[in-house]
Phi, psi and omega in degrees: 000126179272127180269125182231146172236133176242127180239116182202136181278002177254110181304325180296318179298320178293322180294326177293315178298320179298316179298316181293323179295320177296319180294322180290318177088154177072024183236132170256116188244138171236130184245149182215133170271342178264118178296328179294312179294322180296316180291328176296319177296319179300316181293322184274325188264340182047071180289167175279324185227140172237121170267125184221130172288151180272314183262089178266160183303312188249353184219163174255125184298326179295319178295318179295325182299332180292345178273350183285145174293146184297340180279348180276131179280121183255129175234117178278143174233126181201156177271356186249108185292340181291351179272358188302310182297317179299323180295316180290331175296337178272016179065032174289139178285329179205169183222112181259122181266126179286145358288137184271129177255151189302315180304323178289322176298318181297318178297322178296320178295325177294321175299317181296320179296322177294321178297315182295324183277355183294158183291156177300155180298122180290150181270132179292138172234174181305135178084012179222160170221155176259141181223148177273118179232111180052051176066015173238151178263123184248136175268114185256126175279127181297329181291346178275346187279127171269303176202167183231136181238135181285146175206092182055236180268015177238173167226150172263123178253111180268127186243159180285118176058022178226164181290157178289146174252149180229072180282154177272093181202145180280161179299321181296317178295318180298316180300320182291340182266355182259143177292129186295333180285347182249334183227151179216142176272120184248358183199158178305332185248004185221138168238136182240158171273122182295329182291345185250013177286127179263317175202163185199161169228188180293337185239352181222145178230136176245129180256151179299128177082003179247120186291320182267158180275161174257125181284152174254119181286150181304321181297336187253002184299313184296316179295323180293321180299327182295336182253002182298324179297320179295322179294317179300319180296320179294320181293322185272356180297000000 
């Protein structure tokens, strides 16, 4: 039985979720028009899924979502589509736009079931970091990283002989989590592994196994020059 809590100040919206949960089956649902009472239930009952409206009379759903434990699957429900990006930034597994129709609710429940069934968060050990990738936590070995490329609020992590990862993290955050002696940012959009540099100039870097070059941005040239001797030593070892 999946335990769910729905928080919405519109009784009609709650009745629709209640009807859909009964239709889906295998769900124990508790509904609340009061966000205070709803969050108290969440803390005491520890549900698997929380359906939450964003624009509540007395509270903001995104702010309330920050109080949820990371193991709880969050699904936002709102009539305002402009909240979608803000909702996903709060680690929502899905975003249901009102009026909600059953086929869309069913797809959302399938996403939630995959989230609930996902493996426990792996523990970081030396030489690894954990990253959120498609609502799952992945343990990444630093030695697998060739280079990282920025892409909006995500980064592309290119790995040696492994598939690319696309975690939701900014380039600045990613840079702060990497050891400076092993990785360096050489461009606004690129971080490279120093151990995998094959050859380089002041403006281009070639990595082992990578066909295209990595550019060196003007802003990063001076910092890059400071480590060129170390790179040369690594290449000639």
